[in-house]
VMD Tcl script that draws the C-alpha trace (Angstrom):
set ca {
  {0.00 0.00 0.00}
  {2.95 2.36 0.61}
  {3.98 2.21 -3.07}
  {0.44 3.16 -3.96}
  {0.35 6.25 -1.75}
  {3.83 7.32 -2.85}
  {2.78 7.05 -6.49}
  {-0.39 9.06 -5.89}
  {1.41 11.77 -3.89}
  {2.96 13.32 -7.00}
  {0.91 15.68 -9.22}
  {2.70 14.52 -12.39}
  {1.77 10.91 -11.73}
  {-1.82 11.87 -10.92}
  {-1.95 13.75 -14.25}
  {-0.65 10.65 -16.06}
  {-3.43 8.59 -14.47}
  {-5.94 11.24 -15.49}
  {-4.76 11.08 -19.11}
  {-4.96 7.28 -19.08}
  {-8.64 7.40 -18.10}
  {-9.50 7.63 -21.79}
  {-7.49 4.56 -22.76}
  {-4.03 3.28 -23.58}
  {-1.25 5.70 -24.35}
  {2.41 5.36 -25.24}
  {5.12 7.44 -23.57}
  {5.27 9.40 -26.84}
  {1.54 10.17 -26.51}
  {1.97 11.28 -22.90}
  {5.16 13.34 -23.30}
  {3.61 16.46 -24.97}
  {1.34 16.92 -21.94}
  {4.28 17.61 -19.60}
  {7.17 20.00 -19.25}
  {9.62 17.31 -18.13}
  {12.37 15.27 -19.75}
  {11.69 11.88 -21.31}
  {13.79 10.11 -18.64}
  {11.74 11.87 -15.95}
  {8.49 10.72 -17.58}
  {9.90 7.20 -17.75}
  {10.69 7.36 -14.02}
  {7.11 8.44 -13.21}
  {5.71 5.62 -15.37}
  {8.00 3.15 -13.62}
  {6.74 4.21 -10.19}
  {3.14 3.89 -11.36}
  {3.92 0.42 -12.66}
  {5.61 -0.57 -9.36}
  {2.49 0.58 -7.52}
  {0.44 -1.52 -9.96}
  {-1.62 1.54 -10.92}
  {-0.79 0.98 -14.58}
  {-0.35 -2.08 -16.75}
  {2.10 -2.14 -19.64}
  {1.55 -3.94 -22.92}
  {4.33 -4.34 -25.46}
  {3.64 -4.33 -29.19}
  {6.97 -4.74 -30.95}
  {9.18 -1.94 -29.62}
  {6.25 0.18 -28.49}
  {4.95 0.21 -24.90}
  {1.30 0.94 -24.18}
  {0.22 2.03 -20.70}
  {-3.30 1.69 -19.32}
  {-4.94 2.07 -15.94}
  {-5.14 -0.93 -13.67}
  {-8.67 -0.34 -12.44}
  {-8.54 -3.31 -10.06}
  {-5.98 -1.56 -7.84}
  {-7.97 1.67 -7.99}
  {-11.12 -0.19 -6.97}
  {-9.23 -1.82 -4.08}
  {-8.00 1.60 -2.97}
  {-11.53 3.03 -3.04}
  {-12.83 0.05 -1.06}
  {-10.07 0.46 1.53}
  {-10.78 4.21 1.77}
  {-14.49 3.65 2.31}
  {-13.80 0.99 4.93}
  {-11.33 3.30 6.64}
  {-13.78 6.20 6.70}
  {-16.68 4.09 7.91}
  {-14.60 2.72 10.79}
  {-13.63 6.16 12.11}
  {-15.02 7.16 15.46}
  {-17.57 9.93 14.75}
  {-16.76 11.75 18.01}
}
mol new
graphics top color blue
foreach p $ca { graphics top sphere $p radius 0.5 }
foreach p [lrange $ca 0 end-1] q [lrange $ca 1 end] { graphics top cylinder $p $q radius 0.2 }
display resetview
């Protein structure tokens, strides 16, 4: 769970996830949306992959990233459980 929160703590990574809501994208598709270097974008994608927030599919030399909705659903379930177990006082 710590990898997940670390990945979500960065605004660049949250923006990547937001862009991936509409479907698969390659690093080349994502790059124009950011004012960062390609190695930096690769690092952000790697952290998202480590946190299992994205899934990578290879087609030849091209990598395609997409959201891993299962992990996001698990996070939402955990959050709701956490909030419902809080003491209301």
